[in-house]
MARVEX-852221 format. One record per residue (C-alpha): residue number from 1; residue in three letters; x, y negated, z. Coordinates in nm, 2 decimals. Last residue first. Layout:
REM residues N
R num residuo xx yy zz
R NUM ALA X Y Z
...
END
This chain:
REM residues 339
R num residuo xx yy zz
R 339 ARG 7.18 -5.67 2.73
R 338 GLY 7.48 -5.56 2.76
R 337 ILE 7.70 -5.83 2.85
R 336 CYS 7.95 -5.78 2.59
R 335 GLU 8.35 -5.51 2.65
R 334 ASP 8.15 -5.21 2.58
R 333 ASP 7.90 -5.31 2.29
R 332 TYR 8.23 -5.46 2.14
R 331 ARG 8.47 -5.12 2.18
R 330 THR 8.71 -5.10 2.45
R 329 VAL 9.02 -4.85 2.46
R 328 SER 9.25 -4.93 2.76
R 327 HIS 9.48 -4.59 2.81
R 326 LYS 9.81 -4.88 2.98
R 325 LYS 9.47 -5.01 3.23
R 324 ILE 9.32 -4.70 3.32
R 323 TYR 9.69 -4.57 3.44
R 322 GLU 9.77 -4.87 3.62
R 321 VAL 9.40 -4.89 3.79
R 320 ILE 9.49 -4.48 3.87
R 319 GLU 9.82 -4.60 3.98
R 318 ASP 9.69 -4.81 4.19
R 317 PHE 9.45 -4.66 4.38
R 316 TYR 9.62 -4.34 4.50
R 315 CYS 9.48 -4.00 4.32
R 314 PHE 9.31 -3.66 4.50
R 313 ALA 9.10 -3.45 4.37
R 312 LEU 8.84 -3.19 4.59
R 311 GLY 8.62 -2.93 4.47
R 310 VAL 8.27 -2.82 4.53
R 309 TYR 8.18 -2.46 4.39
R 308 SER 7.96 -2.31 4.13
R 307 ASP 7.83 -2.60 3.92
R 306 ALA 8.16 -2.48 3.72
R 305 ALA 8.31 -2.72 3.98
R 304 GLY 8.14 -3.00 4.09
R 303 TYR 8.40 -3.27 4.20
R 302 TYR 8.42 -3.51 4.50
R 301 ILE 8.77 -3.75 4.47
R 300 ALA 8.92 -3.86 4.72
R 299 ILE 9.11 -4.14 4.69
R 298 ARG 9.41 -4.35 4.90
R 297 GLY 9.57 -4.72 4.90
R 296 THR 9.71 -4.64 5.22
R 295 ASP 9.53 -4.94 5.30
R 294 PRO 9.23 -4.97 5.08
R 293 ASP 9.18 -4.62 5.22
R 292 HIS 8.94 -4.44 4.98
R 291 LEU 8.60 -4.16 5.05
R 290 THR 8.48 -4.04 4.67
R 289 ALA 8.20 -3.91 4.55
R 288 CYS 7.99 -3.72 4.27
R 287 PRO 8.19 -3.63 3.97
R 286 PHE 8.15 -3.40 3.74
R 285 CYS 8.48 -3.11 3.68
R 284 VAL 8.27 -2.81 3.43
R 283 ASN 8.40 -2.59 3.31
R 282 GLY 8.12 -2.27 3.31
R 281 VAL 7.77 -2.29 3.40
R 280 PHE 7.72 -2.02 3.68
R 279 GLY 8.11 -1.99 3.74
R 278 ARG 8.37 -1.96 3.56
R 277 GLU 8.55 -2.28 3.40
R 276 GLU 8.63 -2.51 3.68
R 275 TYR 8.67 -2.23 3.94
R 274 TRP 8.98 -2.06 3.78
R 273 GLU 9.16 -2.36 3.75
R 272 GLU 9.15 -2.57 3.36
R 271 PRO 8.85 -2.81 3.35
R 270 THR 8.88 -3.24 3.27
R 269 LEU 9.01 -3.42 3.51
R 268 LEU 9.17 -3.84 3.45
R 267 TRP 8.98 -3.78 3.02
R 266 SER 9.14 -3.92 2.83
R 265 ASP 9.09 -4.32 2.66
R 264 CYS 9.05 -4.53 2.94
R 263 ARG 8.79 -4.77 2.98
R 262 TYR 8.85 -5.15 3.12
R 261 LEU 8.71 -5.42 3.11
R 260 VAL 8.39 -5.34 3.09
R 259 LYS 8.04 -5.60 3.06
R 258 SER 7.75 -5.42 3.20
R 257 PRO 7.84 -5.46 3.62
R 256 ASN 7.81 -5.88 3.54
R 255 GLU 7.95 -6.00 3.88
R 254 LEU 8.29 -5.76 3.92
R 253 ASP 8.28 -5.74 3.51
R 252 LEU 8.38 -5.32 3.55
R 251 ILE 8.60 -5.14 3.54
R 250 ALA 8.68 -4.72 3.36
R 249 GLY 8.78 -4.41 3.45
R 248 GLY 8.67 -3.99 3.32
R 247 ILE 8.58 -3.71 3.50
R 246 SER 8.55 -3.37 3.18
R 245 TYR 8.22 -3.19 3.17
R 244 VAL 8.27 -2.97 2.84
R 243 TYR 7.94 -2.82 2.72
R 242 GLY 7.92 -2.54 2.50
R 241 ASN 8.15 -2.25 2.35
R 240 CYS 8.08 -2.36 2.02
R 239 THR 8.22 -2.69 2.19
R 238 GLY 8.04 -3.02 2.28
R 237 SER 8.15 -3.21 2.45
R 236 VAL 8.11 -3.43 2.81
R 235 GLY 8.18 -3.74 2.95
R 234 HIS 8.17 -3.82 3.36
R 233 TYR 8.18 -4.14 3.53
R 232 PHE 8.47 -4.27 3.77
R 231 LEU 8.46 -4.64 3.82
R 230 LEU 8.63 -4.87 3.93
R 229 TRP 8.47 -5.21 3.99
R 228 GLY 8.58 -5.51 3.87
R 227 GLU 8.91 -5.73 3.95
R 226 SER 9.00 -5.82 4.34
R 225 THR 8.83 -5.45 4.42
R 224 GLU 8.52 -5.23 4.41
R 223 ILE 8.49 -4.93 4.41
R 222 PRO 8.22 -4.80 4.25
R 221 ALA 7.98 -4.46 4.35
R 220 ALA 8.09 -4.24 4.24
R 219 GLY 7.93 -4.03 3.91
R 218 GLY 7.73 -4.15 3.65
R 217 GLY 7.68 -4.11 3.30
R 216 ILE 7.82 -3.99 2.88
R 215 LYS 7.66 -3.81 2.67
R 214 LEU 7.83 -3.61 2.32
R 213 SER 8.13 -3.76 2.23
R 212 GLU 8.35 -3.83 2.59
R 211 TRP 8.63 -3.53 2.61
R 210 TRP 8.63 -3.58 2.21
R 209 GLU 8.71 -3.99 2.19
R 208 PRO 8.49 -4.08 1.89
R 207 ALA 8.28 -4.25 2.28
R 206 ARG 8.02 -4.22 2.40
R 205 GLY 7.81 -4.49 2.58
R 204 MET 7.86 -4.83 2.74
R 203 VAL 7.69 -5.09 2.99
R 202 HIS 7.43 -5.10 2.85
R 201 ARG 7.16 -5.32 3.07
R 200 HIS 6.79 -5.37 3.19
R 199 LYS 6.73 -5.67 3.40
R 198 GLY 6.46 -5.52 3.58
R 197 TRP 6.30 -5.35 3.88
R 196 TYR 6.08 -5.31 4.13
R 195 THR 6.10 -5.06 4.40
R 194 LEU 6.45 -5.11 4.60
R 193 ASP 6.42 -5.45 4.58
R 192 PRO 6.59 -5.77 4.44
R 191 SER 6.60 -5.52 4.22
R 190 GLU 6.87 -5.47 3.93
R 189 SER 6.96 -5.29 3.63
R 188 ILE 7.24 -5.06 3.45
R 187 PHE 7.30 -4.80 3.21
R 186 ILE 7.56 -4.53 3.09
R 185 ASP 7.50 -4.32 2.78
R 184 GLY 7.24 -4.00 2.70
R 183 PHE 7.27 -3.77 2.43
R 182 PRO 7.23 -3.36 2.40
R 181 THR 6.96 -3.33 2.68
R 180 HIS 6.91 -3.07 2.88
R 179 GLY 6.59 -3.09 2.95
R 178 SER 6.36 -3.44 2.99
R 177 ASP 6.53 -3.63 2.70
R 176 SER 6.74 -3.89 2.86
R 175 PRO 6.86 -4.23 3.04
R 174 ARG 7.13 -4.25 3.21
R 173 SER 7.21 -4.45 3.50
R 172 LEU 7.35 -4.74 3.74
R 171 MET 7.23 -4.88 4.03
R 170 MET 7.26 -5.26 4.14
R 169 PHE 7.07 -5.40 4.41
R 168 ASN 7.06 -5.81 4.37
R 167 GLY 7.17 -6.09 4.57
R 166 ASN 7.39 -6.20 4.29
R 165 VAL 7.55 -5.82 4.27
R 164 LYS 7.51 -5.62 4.63
R 163 ARG 7.69 -5.34 4.80
R 162 PRO 7.80 -5.07 4.77
R 161 PHE 7.69 -5.02 4.42
R 160 LEU 7.36 -4.69 4.32
R 159 VAL 7.46 -4.44 4.04
R 158 ALA 7.11 -4.26 3.96
R 157 ASN 7.24 -3.96 3.67
R 156 ARG 6.89 -3.93 3.57
R 155 ASN 6.61 -4.02 3.34
R 154 PHE 6.28 -3.98 3.17
R 153 PRO 6.07 -4.04 3.30
R 152 LEU 5.96 -4.38 3.45
R 151 PHE 6.21 -4.54 3.65
R 150 PRO 6.27 -4.67 4.05
R 149 THR 6.05 -4.39 4.22
R 148 GLU 5.92 -4.57 4.50
R 147 LEU 6.07 -4.51 4.79
R 146 ARG 6.16 -4.17 5.04
R 145 THR 6.21 -4.19 5.45
R 144 PHE 6.47 -3.90 5.63
R 143 THR 6.44 -3.94 6.00
R 142 LYS 6.75 -3.74 6.15
R 141 PHE 7.03 -3.90 5.90
R 140 ASP 6.99 -4.24 6.12
R 139 THR 6.94 -4.52 5.97
R 138 THR 6.82 -4.27 5.65
R 137 LYS 6.69 -4.42 5.30
R 136 ALA 6.49 -4.24 4.98
R 135 LEU 6.53 -4.23 4.64
R 134 GLY 6.42 -4.00 4.35
R 133 ILE 6.51 -4.06 3.99
R 132 SER 6.41 -3.87 3.69
R 131 ALA 6.29 -3.62 3.52
R 130 GLY 6.01 -3.48 3.33
R 129 TYR 5.62 -3.55 3.58
R 128 PHE 5.84 -3.73 3.82
R 127 ASP 6.09 -3.50 3.93
R 126 THR 6.34 -3.58 4.07
R 125 CYS 6.73 -3.64 4.03
R 124 TRP 6.90 -3.76 4.31
R 123 ILE 6.99 -4.08 4.53
R 122 ILE 7.02 -4.06 4.86
R 121 TYR 7.03 -4.44 5.08
R 120 TYR 7.25 -4.53 5.36
R 119 THR 7.15 -4.83 5.57
R 118 ASP 7.35 -5.12 5.73
R 117 GLU 7.49 -5.30 5.47
R 116 VAL 7.46 -5.06 5.10
R 115 LYS 7.60 -4.72 5.24
R 114 VAL 7.59 -4.47 4.92
R 113 LEU 7.48 -4.10 4.87
R 112 ARG 7.44 -3.96 4.56
R 111 PRO 7.27 -3.63 4.51
R 110 ASP 7.28 -3.40 4.15
R 109 TYR 6.97 -3.26 4.30
R 108 ALA 6.62 -3.26 4.33
R 107 TYR 6.27 -3.03 4.33
R 106 ASN 5.89 -2.97 4.38
R 105 PRO 5.97 -3.34 4.59
R 104 MET 5.81 -3.36 4.92
R 103 PHE 5.74 -3.66 5.10
R 102 PRO 5.51 -3.54 5.42
R 101 GLU 5.39 -3.83 5.64
R 100 GLY 5.62 -4.05 5.78
R 99 LYS 5.42 -4.36 5.76
R 98 GLU 5.65 -4.49 5.51
R 97 ASP 5.72 -4.14 5.29
R 96 VAL 5.86 -3.90 5.42
R 95 LEU 6.21 -3.61 5.29
R 94 GLN 6.27 -3.28 5.53
R 93 ILE 6.68 -3.22 5.44
R 92 LYS 6.63 -2.81 5.32
R 91 GLU 6.71 -2.64 5.58
R 90 LYS 6.97 -2.41 5.70
R 89 GLU 7.22 -2.77 5.88
R 88 PHE 7.56 -2.69 5.68
R 87 ASN 7.91 -2.74 5.85
R 86 TRP 8.18 -2.79 5.62
R 85 HIS 8.57 -2.87 5.56
R 84 ILE 8.72 -3.06 5.39
R 83 GLY 8.59 -3.40 5.51
R 82 ASP 8.87 -3.34 5.83
R 81 GLU 8.52 -3.26 6.13
R 80 SER 8.26 -3.21 5.91
R 79 ARG 7.95 -3.24 5.88
R 78 GLY 7.64 -3.14 5.60
R 77 LEU 7.29 -3.20 5.45
R 76 TYR 7.08 -2.98 5.24
R 75 ILE 6.95 -3.16 4.93
R 74 PHE 6.66 -2.88 4.71
R 73 SER 6.71 -2.69 4.43
R 72 VAL 6.53 -2.40 4.31
R 71 GLY 6.68 -2.04 4.12
R 70 ASN 6.54 -1.87 4.40
R 69 THR 6.81 -1.81 4.56
R 68 GLN 6.85 -2.20 4.59
R 67 GLU 7.12 -2.38 4.49
R 66 GLY 7.16 -2.68 4.75
R 65 ARG 7.28 -3.02 4.61
R 64 PHE 7.47 -3.14 4.92
R 63 VAL 7.39 -3.45 5.09
R 62 GLY 7.71 -3.54 5.31
R 61 ILE 7.85 -3.65 5.66
R 60 PHE 8.21 -3.68 5.76
R 59 LYS 8.39 -3.81 6.11
R 58 GLY 8.41 -4.10 6.24
R 57 GLU 8.11 -4.24 6.35
R 56 TYR 8.02 -4.14 6.01
R 55 PRO 8.23 -4.09 5.65
R 54 VAL 8.08 -4.04 5.32
R 53 VAL 7.98 -3.76 5.12
R 52 ALA 7.80 -3.66 4.74
R 51 SER 7.74 -3.31 4.63
R 50 ASN 7.74 -3.16 4.24
R 49 PHE 7.75 -2.83 4.46
R 48 ILE 7.66 -2.54 4.65
R 47 ARG 7.57 -2.26 4.49
R 46 ALA 7.37 -1.96 4.61
R 45 VAL 7.17 -2.13 4.91
R 44 GLY 6.93 -1.88 5.09
R 43 GLU 7.17 -1.86 5.44
R 42 VAL 7.45 -2.07 5.46
R 41 PRO 7.76 -2.17 5.19
R 40 ASN 7.66 -1.89 4.92
R 39 ARG 7.92 -1.96 4.69
R 38 ASN 8.21 -2.14 4.76
R 37 ILE 8.31 -2.50 4.93
R 36 ILE 8.65 -2.64 4.97
R 35 PRO 8.75 -2.51 4.60
R 34 ASN 8.97 -2.60 4.60
R 33 GLU 9.25 -2.45 4.82
R 32 LYS 9.57 -2.63 4.64
R 31 TYR 9.33 -3.00 4.63
R 30 ARG 9.36 -3.12 4.28
R 29 TRP 9.59 -3.38 4.17
R 28 VAL 9.56 -3.73 3.95
R 27 PRO 9.82 -3.93 3.79
R 26 ALA 9.64 -3.86 3.44
R 25 ASN 9.87 -3.64 3.20
R 24 VAL 10.18 -3.39 3.33
R 23 ILE 10.16 -3.36 3.75
R 22 LYS 10.54 -3.21 3.83
R 21 GLU 10.65 -3.17 4.22
R 20 PRO 10.32 -3.16 4.37
R 19 ARG 10.14 -3.43 4.54
R 18 GLU 10.03 -3.52 4.87
R 17 GLN 9.71 -3.35 5.02
R 16 TRP 9.50 -3.58 5.21
R 15 PRO 9.11 -3.55 5.31
R 14 MET 9.02 -3.87 5.56
R 13 LYS 9.10 -4.09 5.89
R 12 ASP 9.24 -4.44 5.87
R 11 LEU 8.93 -4.52 5.70
R 10 LYS 8.93 -4.87 5.60
R 9 PRO 8.61 -5.04 5.47
R 8 ALA 8.66 -5.12 5.11
R 7 ILE 8.75 -5.42 4.96
R 6 MET 9.06 -5.28 4.68
R 5 LYS 9.30 -5.50 4.54
R 4 ILE 9.46 -5.51 4.22
R 3 SER 9.86 -5.65 4.14
R 2 SER 9.90 -5.34 4.03
R 1 MET 10.23 -5.23 4.13
END
C-alpha cells in the first residue's frame, strides 16, 4: 500500500470498469468497449482524438481535437453524462480577445483542459508563424477568451499544472521544430500572470529505453500527491514502419517540478489493440487527460488512439505509483533542478 496520498477534489461519479482477471505488465487496463469516440462523430468532422475532459456541474465537459473533412484541425466542445458517451457541438469553439472581438487561430489541435482556481484553461497547438502554443480561458464554457501566445515558435504539447506553485502558474512544454519533429524533451516554465513566461527549466529528456528513445512530451495535467506530481506523458520510438507513441509515467518534485523523483523505465500503455494500431496515423497511444478520485484511488486516462479515436483506460492510484517507483530509472538530468 503506497504511503503517497492523492490531493484532489472528491469525484463521486466517474467512468470506471473493474479490472480484468489478468493484467500483464503495468497495472493499467483498457475499457472493454473502446473506442469511446468513433470516426465521423459530427457533421464536418472526420475524426476526434487527442482530447481532454474535466468534471463540470455534476457531469463532464471536454475540448476535442476535431479533424475537419477538409483536413484542418480545430477544437470542439463536447458534453457527457457519464464521461463515456459524448454529444458534440457542431460548430468549432469560437475564441474572442479580451474586448470580445473574434480571435480565431488558423488551426488548433491536441488541446488540454485544466482548471486552476475558478477558471478553466484550454491549451492547444496553434499557428504562430510555425507551431506554437495557444491559450484561452473560460468560466462558463460559453465565452472563450484567447490570451497572449505563451511562447515563441516552435513548441508543442503544453500542459498547465492544476494549481500555482510558489505563487506562479506552471506549464510543461516540448520545444521542437515546425514539422513532425524527430526530437524533443519536456521543459517547464513559470508565469505570474499567464502573459510573461520565464524561469525555463529542463525536466526530462528522451531515454535509452526503446519506447521513449526518440522524443517525449507532456500528456495529462499532473495529479498532485503528497510526495510529488504524478505525470502521465507520451514517449515515442522510431521504427522501420514509422513512429510508435506509448504512455509513460513519472513523479515530479512538488515544489521544484523540474526535478524528477521517479521515472518508469517501461511503458504503461503501448499500442496493442486494433484501434491503437490501425488508423489515420497508426501505433499511437497519446494521453491528454485524467479523471481521478482521492477517496477510491480510481484514475481514468483519456488518450488519442491512432489519430482516429478516443480510448479510455483505468488504473488505481496506489498501484500505479508503486509500479512507477518499483521500475524507476532516473539519470542526472532528471534528478537535478533543470537549470
